[in-house]
NUDO-151828 format. One line per field, with one value per residue (C-alpha): y, z, x. Coordinates in pm, whole numbers. Each point is the difference from the previous one (the first is absolute). Example, Ala and Ser with C-alpha at 12.3 -4.5 7.8 and 13.67 -1.06 7.14 Angstrom:
py: -450/344
pz: 780/-66
px: 1230/137
This chain:
py: 13299/-271/-371/5/225/214/232/-62/159/-241/-293/105/59/-343/-177/197/-65/352/-105/-296/-311/-130/-336/-61/-19/308/199/-114/117/335/25/-95/263/260/-115/-251/205/34/-360/-146/235/-128/-358/58/146/-285/-257/164/-5/-361/-88/163/-181/-334/57/65/-309/-208/123/-102/-342/-53/90/-253/-267/69/-280/-244/144/-32/-366/-77/174/-184/-332/71/87/-319/-214/148/-22/-348/-189/176/-31/232/113/6/204/-192/3/146/307/50/-30/267/238/-71/74/336/77/-92/222/292/-47/179/307/-1/-29/289/215/-93/87/336/86/-124/198/326/-60/-125/305/238/-186/0/373/65/-214/166/349/53/-129/-270/-31/-300/18/-166/-225/-112/-110/-169/-184/-128/-134/-172/-150/-116/-157/-202/-122/-87/-194/-181/-268/-70/-42/-209/-229/-52/-76/-255/-169/-6/-134/-301/-88/86/-44/375/-12/-345/-249/-310/-30/184/-17/-108/-204/-15/-373/-81/265/113/166/177/104/169/178/132/84/229/64/237/225/28/70/264/160/8/165/250/95/52/216/197/70/113/230/138/343/16/236/242/-13/101/276/135/-43/36/-338/-206/-327/-234/236/49/-374/-56/281/-145/-343/141/197/-303/-288/192/134/67/-350/129/173/-307/-44/363/-41/-314/169/279/-184/-298/204/221/-308/-150/330/17/-359/30/321/-158/-305/234/217/-282/-139/357/55/-316/192/145/-348/1/364/-78/-299/207/287/-237/-174/327/206/-271/-314/-271/-244/-133/-142/338/158/-267/83/374/-64/-188/274/296/-59/-109/323/216/-166/31/370/86/-197/185/339/-58/-185/115/351/-105/-311/189/268/-263/-154/343/57/-351/79/316/-192/-273/258/181/-328/-64/341/-70/-326/173/269/-265/-186/317/76
pz: 9264/18/61/285/215/-207/260/313/208/-136/60/359/58/-136/211/307/-25/-106/-344/-195/28/-344/-82/7/-377/-54/252/-163/-339/160/113/-348/-160/224/2/-283/-231/242/117/-351/-95/293/-97/-356/125/245/-272/-223/274/85/-370/-19/315/-125/-339/170/217/-307/-178/297/11/-371/51/283/-203/-323/38/35/-307/-190/99/-104/-335/-63/83/-246/-275/61/2/-328/-171/106/89/-212/287/230/324/352/256/284/320/197/-225/19/379/2/-184/251/288/-155/-29/365/101/-184/159/334/-192/-224/306/161/-308/20/369/-61/-257/216/297/-194/-138/332/187/-256/-8/380/7/-262/179/335/-157/90/357/-30/221/-141/-157/-319/161/267/-260/-197/316/36/-356/52/338/-117/-312/196/260/-254/-231/281/56/-373/-40/317/-120/-336/168/232/-298/-196/297/58/-352/-235/-23/-3/333/-48/-273/-132/274/178/363/-82/-325/-186/-66/373/157/-270/236/210/-316/-139/332/6/-369/20/372/91/-310/45/372/-72/-264/241/272/-253/-114/360/79/-325/73/355/-117/-306/159/156/-263/3/381/6/-254/179/370/-8/166/-34/-197/293/151/-339/-56/347/-60/-337/159/272/-252/-225/245/305/78/-164/-143/-338/-49/-152/-236/-114/-54/-208/-192/-97/-37/-199/-284/-14/-38/-260/-192/0/-118/-257/-146/-27/-176/-250/-56/-41/-323/-128/61/-183/-316/210/8/-366/28/300/-180/-311/197/205/-306/-188/275/232/-33/-245/249/-76/352/162/-249/82/373/-76/-213/283/255/-213/-2/366/103/-212/138/360/-38/-166/263/281/-166/-35/323/278/57/22/203/259/23/68/271/157/15/143/271/91/22/222/230/28/80/285/164/169/144/126/167/161/126/155/160
px: 9282/267/-17/251/214/232/151/200/-278/-258/234/64/-371/-84/262/-89/-370/-101/-114/-132/221/86/151/375/35/-216/201/324/-125/-80/361/119/-221/156/363/10/221/294/-43/4/283/202/-87/122/329/47/-74/260/265/-80/29/344/114/-132/166/334/-42/-88/312/215/-171/70/366/27/-181/183/260/-290/-174/330/39/-357/48/328/-163/-281/248/201/-314/-118/341/110/-315/-257/-244/-191/162/-140/201/157/-205/290/11/-375/18/272/-233/-276/238/86/-371/-56/292/-161/-342/77/122/-308/-223/188/-66/-369/-12/168/-266/-287/133/-2/-350/-140/130/-148/-334/-26/74/-269/-262/76/0/367/-22/267/306/183/346/113/259/-247/-255/278/104/-357/2/335/-89/-343/147/257/-250/-271/231/183/-274/-23/376/22/-281/170/335/-164/-167/327/195/-224/-115/290/377/65/190/158/90/-181/-265/-279/-107/-356/4/-328/16/33/-228/-245/-248/262/181/-312/-62/356/-13/-301/-55/288/-36/-377/37/264/-224/-296/207/134/-352/-117/303/-36/-365/73/281/-179/-37/348/155/-292/-1/366/-67/-308/78/378/65/316/4/-77/-259/-168/-24/-148/-246/-103/-44/-224/-205/-51/-41/-121/-341/-240/2/-117/337/163/-294/24/373/-52/-283/241/332/-130/-158/309/221/-232/-6/380/46/-277/144/344/-146/-166/306/251/-152/-35/373/112/100/281/156/103/108/222/156/71/151/213/142/50/162/132/212/-100/-150/-345/-46/65/-240/-259/15/-19/-308/-169/73/-113/-380/5/175/-232/-314/122/85/-331/-192/176/-49/-375/-81/232/-136/-370/85/205/-267/-268/219/53/-376/-51/254/-191/-328/144/160/-334/-175/246/-49/-338/136/314/-214/-219/306/141/-336
């Protein structure tokens, strides 16, 4: 006797009403007991490929940033030889490194979306017992479109705040100086970013099930996002609460696991610095950056390898439950 459904027949009977209805998490664990080995195997392969892609991207970023690292190293040597004092890199050079990091972010996010697409498609197929119709590029399009639309309010809010309260877009003055309009300044300082973040959270919640909808129902990116929005914010009104009750613990689990793994991966920092100085150029600043990135990358990869398959399976089961809950209402509307 098992604690949950372990065969596709039991899963279909449960979802169709022919058997006992278990909870979402319990049903997802039933899917993982049945198909967990191929799912986690796929996740491990995807994590390895993402690691190789990220390593290649990091190497390219270091090549682009190497003139800046060289200037910083030369400045440190001059300061130590002639002044006998410590050296702080010029703000312009540090800003150049940050710009290179920002330029790499879209490619890193694309790698993450490629991996999530593969795992989401496989998890949806396992939860639906092979009854999926979505294609890889369609699910990837959903991830890309959702990412752009969710981040747009946040970026717009930050740009509005920077435009009115800083000299980022002009010199020597701001449109709303703090010493003349203290109250308005505070509103513009915190209001647009917080409003953008609130809009982004609402959109992200409404489109939580968009990838699994595309993978399960074979819908295009726009249609999948509309379908996810109707499932989450439409009737029954408890749908949004069930989505929050599933998505919030999954997010907390992911963040918590990363926060646990990052301190455990800190010994990689000294190893990365030593390897960089032994096999790479003699630049302590480049080695310092490599040492910072190594434990972050290791913690992110381990977190994804452990969390993504169960999380996507839970979302696939949640999608099935919300679709089932909408069927009686759709039948009543047609009647």
